[in-house]
C-alpha positions as CSV (number, residue, x, y, z in Angstrom):
1,X,0.0,0.0,0.0
2,X,1.9,3.1,-1.3
3,X,-0.7,5.6,-0.2
4,X,-1.4,4.6,3.4
5,X,-4.2,6.6,5.1
6,X,-4.5,6.4,8.9
7,X,-6.7,8.0,11.5
8,X,-5.3,8.4,15.0
9,X,-8.0,9.2,17.6
10,X,-7.8,10.3,21.2
11,X,-6.2,12.9,23.5
12,X,-7.2,14.8,26.5
13,X,-3.8,14.8,28.2
14,X,-0.2,14.9,27.2
15,X,0.0,11.2,28.1
16,X,-2.3,10.5,25.2
17,X,-1.3,13.2,22.7
18,X,2.5,12.9,22.7
19,X,2.5,9.1,22.0
20,X,-0.1,9.7,19.3
21,X,2.2,12.3,17.6
22,X,5.2,10.0,18.0
23,X,3.3,7.1,16.2
24,X,2.2,9.5,13.5
25,X,5.8,10.6,12.9
26,X,7.0,7.0,12.9
27,X,4.4,6.0,10.3
28,X,5.6,8.8,8.0
29,X,9.2,7.8,8.5
30,X,8.6,4.1,7.8
31,X,6.2,4.7,4.9
32,X,6.8,8.1,3.3
33,X,3.6,9.5,1.7
34,X,1.4,8.2,4.6
35,X,-1.6,10.5,5.0
36,X,-2.6,11.1,8.6
37,X,-5.7,12.6,10.2
38,X,-6.0,13.1,14.0
39,X,-9.3,13.2,15.7
40,X,-9.7,14.7,19.1
41,X,-12.3,16.2,21.4
42,X,-13.4,19.8,21.0
43,X,-11.9,22.1,23.7
44,X,-9.2,19.6,24.7
45,X,-5.5,20.2,24.5
46,X,-5.0,18.0,21.4
47,X,-6.8,20.7,19.3
48,X,-3.8,22.9,20.0
49,X,-0.9,20.5,20.4
50,X,-1.5,18.3,17.3
51,X,-1.5,21.3,14.8
52,X,1.7,22.6,16.5
53,X,3.3,19.2,15.6
54,X,2.3,19.8,11.9
55,X,-0.7,17.5,11.7
56,X,-4.4,18.0,10.8
57,X,-7.0,17.4,13.4
58,X,-10.8,17.3,13.6
59,X,-12.6,17.7,16.9
60,X,-15.6,15.7,18.0
61,X,-18.3,17.2,20.2
62,X,-17.8,14.6,23.0
63,X,-17.2,14.6,26.7
64,X,-16.8,12.0,29.5
65,X,-19.1,11.1,32.4
66,X,-19.0,13.9,35.0
67,X,-18.9,12.2,38.5
68,X,-18.7,15.5,40.4
69,X,-21.7,17.2,38.9
70,X,-24.3,14.7,37.7
71,X,-26.5,17.4,36.2
72,X,-23.8,18.1,33.6
73,X,-24.4,14.5,32.2
74,X,-27.9,15.4,30.9
75,X,-26.5,16.1,27.4
76,X,-24.1,13.2,27.4
77,X,-26.4,10.6,25.6
78,X,-27.0,13.2,22.8
79,X,-23.2,13.9,22.5
80,X,-22.5,10.2,22.3
81,X,-25.0,9.8,19.4
82,X,-23.7,13.0,17.7
83,X,-20.0,11.9,18.0
84,X,-20.8,8.5,16.6
85,X,-22.4,10.1,13.5
86,X,-19.5,12.5,13.2
87,X,-17.1,9.6,13.4
88,X,-18.8,7.7,10.6
89,X,-18.8,10.8,8.4
90,X,-15.1,11.4,9.0
91,X,-14.3,7.7,8.1
92,X,-16.4,7.8,4.9
93,X,-14.7,11.0,3.8
94,X,-11.1,10.1,4.7
95,X,-11.3,6.4,3.8
96,X,-8.5,5.2,6.2
97,X,-6.8,1.8,5.9
98,X,-6.7,1.6,9.7
99,X,-7.8,3.6,12.7
100,X,-5.6,3.8,15.9
101,X,-7.0,4.6,19.3
102,X,-4.7,6.1,21.9
103,X,-7.2,6.7,24.7
104,X,-9.2,9.8,25.6
105,X,-12.8,10.9,24.8
106,X,-12.5,10.7,21.0
107,X,-10.9,7.3,20.9
108,X,-14.1,5.3,21.7
109,X,-16.5,6.7,19.1
110,X,-13.9,6.6,16.3
111,X,-12.8,3.0,16.9
112,X,-16.4,1.8,17.5
113,X,-17.5,3.4,14.2
114,X,-14.5,2.0,12.3
115,X,-15.2,-1.5,13.6
116,X,-18.9,-1.2,12.6
117,X,-17.7,-0.2,9.1
118,X,-15.2,-3.0,8.7
119,X,-12.1,-0.8,9.1
120,X,-9.2,-2.5,11.0
121,X,-8.4,-0.9,14.3
122,X,-5.5,-0.9,16.7
123,X,-5.5,0.0,20.4
124,X,-2.5,1.6,22.1
125,X,-3.0,0.9,25.8
126,X,-0.5,2.9,27.8
127,X,-1.4,1.8,31.3
128,X,-0.9,-1.3,33.3
129,X,-4.6,-1.4,34.2
130,X,-6.7,-1.1,31.1
131,X,-9.8,1.1,31.1
132,X,-13.3,-0.2,30.3
133,X,-13.5,1.5,26.9
134,X,-10.4,-0.3,25.6
135,X,-11.5,-3.6,27.1
136,X,-14.8,-3.3,25.1
137,X,-13.1,-2.2,21.9
138,X,-10.4,-4.9,22.1
139,X,-13.1,-7.6,21.3
140,X,-13.1,-6.4,17.7
141,X,-9.7,-4.8,17.4
142,X,-7.0,-6.4,15.2
143,X,-4.2,-5.7,17.7
144,X,-3.6,-4.2,21.2
145,X,-0.2,-2.7,21.8
146,X,0.7,-2.6,25.5
147,X,3.5,-1.3,27.6
148,X,3.3,-3.8,30.5
149,X,3.4,-7.6,30.8
150,X,0.5,-9.7,32.1
151,X,-2.2,-7.8,30.2
152,X,-4.1,-11.0,29.4
153,X,-6.4,-10.2,32.3
154,X,-7.8,-7.3,30.2
155,X,-7.4,-8.3,26.5
156,X,-7.4,-11.5,24.3
157,X,-3.9,-12.9,24.6
158,X,-3.6,-13.5,20.8
159,X,-4.1,-9.8,20.1
160,X,-1.6,-8.4,22.6
161,X,1.8,-7.1,21.4
162,X,4.3,-5.7,23.9
163,X,5.6,-2.5,22.3
164,X,6.2,-0.1,25.2
165,X,4.9,3.4,25.2
166,X,6.1,5.9,22.5
167,X,8.0,9.0,23.8
168,X,9.1,12.2,22.1
169,X,12.4,12.0,20.2
170,X,13.8,14.8,22.3
171,X,13.8,12.2,25.2
172,X,15.2,9.2,23.2
173,X,17.8,11.4,21.7
174,X,18.7,13.9,24.4
175,X,21.4,16.2,22.9
176,X,22.7,17.9,26.0
177,X,24.9,16.8,28.9
178,X,24.0,17.3,32.6
179,X,26.4,20.2,33.2
180,X,25.2,22.2,30.2
181,X,21.6,21.4,31.0
182,X,22.0,22.7,34.6
183,X,23.7,25.8,33.4
184,X,20.9,26.4,30.9
185,X,18.6,26.7,33.9
186,X,21.0,29.1,35.7
187,X,22.0,26.3,38.2
188,X,25.3,25.2,39.6
189,X,26.7,22.5,37.3
190,X,28.2,20.6,40.3
191,X,25.3,20.7,42.7
192,X,22.7,17.8,43.1
193,X,19.5,18.8,41.3
194,X,15.9,17.7,42.0
195,X,13.3,17.8,39.2
196,X,9.7,18.1,40.3
197,X,7.1,17.3,37.6
198,X,3.4,17.0,38.4
199,X,2.0,16.6,34.9
200,X,1.0,19.4,32.5
201,X,-1.3,21.0,35.1
202,X,0.9,20.3,38.1
203,X,0.0,18.3,41.2
204,X,-1.5,19.9,44.2
205,X,-0.2,17.4,46.8
206,X,3.3,17.5,45.4
207,X,3.4,21.3,45.2
208,X,2.1,21.7,48.8
209,X,4.7,19.2,50.1
210,X,7.6,20.9,48.3
211,X,6.3,24.3,49.4
212,X,6.1,23.3,53.1
213,X,9.5,21.5,53.1
214,X,11.5,23.9,50.9
215,X,13.7,25.2,53.7
216,X,14.5,21.7,54.9
217,X,15.3,20.6,51.3
218,X,17.5,23.6,50.6
219,X,19.4,22.9,53.8
220,X,20.7,19.7,52.1
221,X,22.9,21.8,49.7
222,X,20.7,20.9,46.6
223,X,18.9,22.9,43.9
224,X,15.5,22.5,42.4
225,X,13.6,22.7,39.1
226,X,10.0,22.9,40.2
227,X,7.3,22.5,37.5
228,X,4.1,23.7,39.2
229,X,1.4,24.0,36.6
230,X,-0.3,27.3,36.2
231,X,-2.6,27.2,39.3
232,X,0.3,27.0,41.8
233,X,2.9,29.0,39.9
234,X,2.6,32.4,41.6
235,X,2.6,30.9,45.1
236,X,5.6,28.8,44.4
237,X,7.4,31.7,42.8
238,X,6.9,33.8,45.9
239,X,8.1,31.0,48.2
240,X,11.2,30.4,46.1
241,X,12.4,34.0,46.0
242,X,14.5,33.8,49.2
243,X,16.6,30.9,47.7
244,X,17.6,32.9,44.6
245,X,18.9,30.9,41.6
246,X,18.9,27.6,43.5
247,X,15.1,27.2,42.9
248,X,13.8,27.5,39.4
249,X,10.0,27.7,39.2
250,X,8.3,27.1,35.9
251,X,4.6,26.5,35.2
252,X,5.3,24.2,32.2
253,X,8.4,22.6,30.8
254,X,8.7,22.6,27.0
255,X,12.1,21.0,26.7
256,X,11.7,17.9,28.9
257,X,14.9,16.4,27.5
258,X,16.9,19.3,29.0
259,X,15.0,19.0,32.3
260,X,15.8,15.3,32.6
261,X,19.4,15.9,31.7
262,X,19.8,18.4,34.5
263,X,18.1,16.2,37.1
264,X,19.8,13.8,39.6
265,X,16.6,12.8,41.2
266,X,13.0,13.2,40.0
267,X,9.6,13.5,41.9
268,X,6.7,12.8,39.5
269,X,3.2,11.6,39.0
270,X,2.9,8.1,37.6
271,X,1.3,8.7,34.2
272,X,2.3,6.2,31.5
273,X,4.2,8.8,29.5
274,X,6.2,10.0,32.5
275,X,7.1,6.4,33.3
276,X,8.2,5.5,29.7
277,X,10.4,8.7,29.7
278,X,11.9,8.0,33.1
279,X,12.9,4.5,32.1
280,X,14.7,5.8,29.0
281,X,16.6,8.5,30.9
282,X,17.2,6.3,33.9
283,X,16.7,8.9,36.5
284,X,16.0,7.8,40.1
285,X,12.4,8.7,40.9
286,X,9.9,9.0,43.6
287,X,6.3,8.5,42.3
288,X,3.3,10.1,43.9
289,X,0.5,8.6,41.8
290,X,-2.6,10.6,41.1
291,X,-5.3,8.9,43.3
292,X,-8.3,9.8,41.1
293,X,-7.0,8.2,37.9
294,X,-9.5,5.7,36.4
295,X,-9.2,2.4,38.1
296,X,-6.3,3.8,40.1
297,X,-4.1,3.0,37.1
298,X,-1.2,5.4,38.1
299,X,-0.6,3.4,41.3
300,X,-0.5,0.2,39.2
301,X,1.9,1.8,36.7
302,X,4.2,2.9,39.5
303,X,4.0,-0.5,41.3
304,X,5.5,-2.2,38.2
305,X,8.6,-0.1,38.6
306,X,8.8,-0.3,42.4
307,X,8.6,-4.1,42.1
308,X,11.7,-4.1,39.9
309,X,13.6,-1.7,42.3
310,X,13.5,1.1,39.7
311,X,11.5,3.6,41.8
312,X,10.0,4.5,45.1
313,X,6.3,5.3,45.7
314,X,4.4,7.5,48.1
315,X,0.6,7.6,48.4
316,X,-0.8,11.0,47.5
317,X,-2.3,11.5,51.0
318,X,1.1,10.8,52.6
319,X,3.1,13.3,50.5
320,X,2.7,16.1,53.0
321,X,4.4,14.0,55.8
322,X,6.9,11.8,54.0
323,X,7.9,13.2,50.6
324,X,10.7,15.5,51.8
325,X,12.1,12.8,54.1
326,X,12.1,10.3,51.3
327,X,13.8,12.5,48.7
328,X,16.5,13.6,51.2
329,X,17.2,9.9,52.0
330,X,17.4,9.1,48.3
331,X,19.8,12.0,47.6
332,X,22.1,10.7,50.3
333,X,22.1,7.1,49.0
334,X,24.3,7.0,45.9
335,X,24.1,3.2,45.7
336,X,20.3,3.3,45.6
337,X,20.4,5.9,42.9
338,X,22.8,3.8,40.8
339,X,20.7,0.7,41.3
340,X,17.5,2.4,40.4
341,X,19.0,4.0,37.3
342,X,20.3,0.6,36.1
343,X,17.0,-1.1,36.7
344,X,15.0,1.7,35.0
345,X,17.1,1.5,31.9
346,X,16.7,-2.3,31.7
347,X,12.9,-1.7,31.4
348,X,13.2,1.0,28.7
349,X,11.9,0.5,25.2
350,X,13.2,3.2,22.9
351,X,11.6,2.2,19.6
352,X,8.0,1.8,20.8
353,X,6.8,4.3,18.2
354,X,8.2,2.2,15.3
355,X,6.9,-1.1,16.8
356,X,3.4,0.3,16.8
357,X,3.7,1.9,13.4
358,X,4.9,-1.3,11.9
359,X,1.8,-3.1,13.3
360,X,-0.5,-0.4,11.9
361,X,1.1,-0.8,8.5
362,X,0.6,-4.6,8.7
363,X,-3.1,-4.5,9.7
364,X,-3.8,-1.9,7.0
365,X,-2.1,-4.0,4.3
366,X,-3.9,-7.2,5.4
367,X,-7.4,-5.6,5.5
């Protein structure tokens, strides 16, 4: 198939969007001339991030179930019907050879429509605990690409392919050494550096723990890159002022490769994308899983690394009392840092994007 056409559906968070973009780029590398169309949810971050990466995207009028305000779900059945009709129209007009779902609101209606129209579908499941939508879609999907072992409890064993999670090329091909990366942040090239990342919006519990323990942390002769997210940015900036250049506060990190290169130890949420990246860069990490993730999948993601002695984990509700103590202990234990780094790198899969892209090409050619 010289003129491969593929729809990639999903989004909502960077954890869905960046792997989707990585797979799209891999498809165009492996099969030049491939035509791609991304489908996301109106109002979500993919509608901005995907065009920035150079791809076309269409938005569906779709939302998820709102557990905090049940009244907002009144229009949900109508949106589901409308999105399904939109999905079928998109498929008829674009005529793809395959449809890929990466998770997020737009993924379900697009894959369900494709399956009903006889178009081969592939699911990219990023987490160690599969969501209900992907479990349903897997029954009629051609393949399910996963990042963790033992996923037979969620999907038909014959459809599972262990590919890992795709990450941005800036992570797989970091082009800066630690000294230069630290100096780029205005930090001391010789001083131990902690990187705090709470996802694209920040993490309230992590921010509050760092805020409360900043004096104790700085007494350890360390420096800090603190990604707060927009909601906590001003408060963190004010708190950090007294420590001068030793605490760098940013609301969002655009060049994650440079941030990882500068870090000696990382504090992070346990989203699938963060985990895939940390395995590749091999940075000792303390995970504080987001407790409200569907099916508590962030805890399951982190546990897979903790079991292999590649990470430490603290419950979200314990961050305030134990995070600072844990990170100080890790900073003082060079042997633990080396062991964690080695074990993380052993779990890394650097070519996940091409593994998935090759499978997409295969199912499209065999349809």
